C-alpha positions as CSV (number, residue, x, y, z in Angstrom):
1,M,-26.1,-39.4,-93.3
2,H,-28.9,-40.3,-90.9
3,L,-31.0,-41.5,-93.7
4,M,-28.2,-43.8,-94.9
5,S,-27.6,-45.2,-91.4
6,S,-31.2,-46.2,-91.2
7,K,-30.9,-48.3,-94.4
8,P,-27.7,-50.4,-94.2
9,Q,-28.0,-51.4,-97.8
10,A,-27.6,-47.8,-98.8
11,L,-24.1,-47.8,-97.3
12,T,-22.8,-50.0,-100.1
13,S,-23.9,-47.4,-102.7
14,T,-21.3,-44.8,-101.6
15,G,-17.5,-44.5,-101.7
16,P,-15.2,-47.5,-101.5
17,M,-18.0,-49.8,-100.3
18,R,-19.7,-49.4,-103.6
19,A,-16.6,-50.5,-105.4
20,F,-16.1,-53.4,-103.0
21,A,-19.7,-54.4,-103.4
22,T,-19.4,-54.5,-107.1
23,N,-16.2,-56.6,-106.8
24,S,-17.6,-58.9,-104.0
25,K,-18.6,-61.5,-106.6
26,K,-14.9,-61.8,-107.6
27,V,-13.9,-62.2,-104.0
28,T,-16.6,-64.8,-103.5
29,T,-15.5,-66.7,-106.6
30,E,-11.9,-66.7,-105.4
31,L,-12.9,-67.9,-102.0
32,I,-14.8,-70.8,-103.5
33,E,-11.8,-71.7,-105.7
34,I,-9.5,-71.4,-102.6
35,N,-11.6,-73.9,-100.8
36,E,-11.4,-76.4,-103.7
37,D,-7.7,-75.9,-104.0
38,L,-7.2,-76.2,-100.3
39,I,-8.9,-79.6,-100.3
40,G,-6.4,-80.8,-103.0
41,F,-3.5,-79.2,-101.2
42,N,-4.4,-80.9,-97.9
43,Q,-4.6,-84.3,-99.7
44,Y,-1.2,-83.9,-101.3
45,L,0.3,-82.6,-98.0
46,T,-1.1,-85.6,-96.1
47,E,0.4,-88.0,-98.7
48,Y,3.7,-86.1,-98.5
49,Y,4.0,-86.6,-94.8
50,K,2.7,-90.2,-95.0
51,Q,5.6,-90.9,-97.5
52,L,8.1,-89.3,-95.1
53,A,6.8,-91.1,-92.1
54,D,6.8,-94.5,-94.0
55,A,10.4,-93.9,-95.2
56,W,11.4,-93.0,-91.6
57,G,9.7,-96.2,-90.2
58,V,11.4,-98.5,-92.7
59,A,14.8,-96.9,-92.2
60,Q,14.5,-97.1,-88.4
61,K,13.5,-100.8,-88.7
62,K,16.6,-101.4,-90.8
63,V,18.8,-99.6,-88.3
64,N,17.3,-101.7,-85.4
65,L,18.0,-104.9,-87.3
66,K,21.5,-104.0,-88.1
67,S,22.5,-102.9,-84.6
68,P,20.2,-104.7,-82.1
69,E,22.2,-104.0,-78.9
70,V,22.5,-100.8,-77.1
71,P,25.9,-99.1,-77.7
72,Q,28.2,-99.3,-74.6
73,D,31.2,-97.2,-75.6
74,I,32.1,-94.3,-77.9
75,E,33.2,-96.7,-80.7
76,Q,29.9,-98.5,-80.7
77,I,28.0,-95.2,-80.6
78,E,30.0,-93.9,-83.6
79,A,29.3,-97.2,-85.4
80,F,25.6,-96.9,-84.6
81,K,25.6,-93.3,-85.8
82,R,27.2,-94.4,-89.2
83,I,24.7,-97.2,-89.6
84,W,21.8,-94.8,-88.8
85,I,23.1,-92.2,-91.3
86,D,23.7,-94.7,-94.0
87,M,20.3,-96.3,-93.7
88,F,18.4,-93.1,-93.5
89,D,20.4,-91.6,-96.3
90,N,19.7,-94.6,-98.6
91,D,16.0,-94.8,-97.8
92,F,15.3,-91.1,-98.1
93,T,17.3,-90.8,-101.3
94,E,15.3,-93.7,-102.6
95,L,12.1,-91.9,-101.6
96,F,13.1,-88.6,-103.1
97,D,14.1,-90.3,-106.3
98,S,10.8,-92.2,-106.6
99,K,8.3,-91.2,-109.3
100,K,5.4,-91.4,-106.8
101,F,7.1,-88.9,-104.4
102,G,8.0,-86.5,-107.3
103,E,4.5,-86.5,-108.7
104,N,2.9,-85.9,-105.3
105,Y,5.4,-83.1,-104.4
106,G,4.9,-81.5,-107.8
107,K,1.1,-81.4,-107.3
108,L,1.6,-80.1,-103.7
109,V,3.7,-77.2,-104.9
110,S,1.3,-76.5,-107.8
111,K,-1.7,-76.3,-105.4
112,E,0.3,-74.0,-103.1
113,L,1.0,-71.7,-106.0
114,E,-2.7,-71.8,-106.9
115,L,-3.6,-70.8,-103.4
116,T,-1.1,-67.9,-103.5
117,K,-2.6,-66.8,-106.8
118,H,-6.1,-66.7,-105.3
119,W,-4.9,-64.7,-102.3
120,N,-3.1,-62.2,-104.6
121,N,-6.3,-61.9,-106.7
122,I,-8.4,-61.2,-103.6
123,T,-5.8,-58.7,-102.4
124,N,-5.9,-56.9,-105.7
125,V,-9.7,-56.7,-105.7
126,V,-9.6,-55.2,-102.2
127,L,-6.8,-52.7,-103.1
128,Q,-8.6,-51.7,-106.3
129,S,-11.9,-51.2,-104.3
130,V,-10.2,-48.6,-102.0
131,N,-8.3,-47.0,-104.9
132,L,-4.8,-48.3,-103.9
133,P,-2.2,-49.6,-106.3
134,S,-1.9,-53.3,-106.8
135,K,1.2,-55.2,-105.8
136,E,2.2,-55.4,-109.5
137,E,1.9,-51.6,-109.8
138,I,4.0,-51.1,-106.7
139,D,6.6,-53.6,-108.0
140,E,6.8,-51.7,-111.2
141,V,7.4,-48.4,-109.3
142,Y,10.2,-50.1,-107.3
143,K,11.8,-51.4,-110.5
144,E,11.7,-47.9,-112.0
145,L,13.0,-46.4,-108.8
146,H,15.9,-48.9,-108.7
147,S,16.7,-48.2,-112.4
148,L,16.7,-44.4,-111.7
149,K,19.0,-44.9,-108.7
150,K,21.5,-46.9,-110.8
151,R,21.4,-44.2,-113.5
152,I,21.9,-41.4,-111.0
153,G,24.8,-43.3,-109.5
154,K,26.4,-43.7,-112.9
155,L,25.9,-40.0,-113.7
156,E,27.4,-38.9,-110.3
157,L,30.4,-41.1,-111.0
158,K,30.9,-39.6,-114.5
159,L,30.5,-36.1,-113.0
160,K,33.0,-36.9,-110.3
161,K,35.5,-38.2,-112.9
162,K,35.1,-35.0,-115.0
163,E,35.6,-32.8,-111.9
164,T,38.7,-34.8,-111.0
165,R,40.1,-34.4,-114.5
166,K,39.2,-30.7,-114.5
167,N,41.0,-30.1,-111.1
168,A,44.1,-32.1,-112.2
């Protein structure tokens, strides 16, 4: 062990570090791709919030033009509230129905899914390097376990019905 500690590069040739070292190129590639996708994600996220802010600004201007005076009583407050709701409802519905918003939002979600995929790939490489099951393998075990629980429940129910008939 002393010989290995004097040569740090030798540590990567034993145990899980060896597996991780051989898989480090995969992790590095995923990190590079994450950075590229993160740039795109941030662009679409910025555009998303810009569209929301612009719609808010336009709707608020319309409300201000429609009701320029400060409400004095409950009826005026209710009228102002209805105007505000109508204007914002119309403007945001128009925004959400627009082709530009839909395209940007679709690209935003797509980039988010790409980022998730990269993180899952990195997680799988790390888990594989330390000889642990991947998320997919664990999910498969959970599915099988759930299926077995259902089958056991049905068998217990059948057994209980048989015992009830036998005792009756």
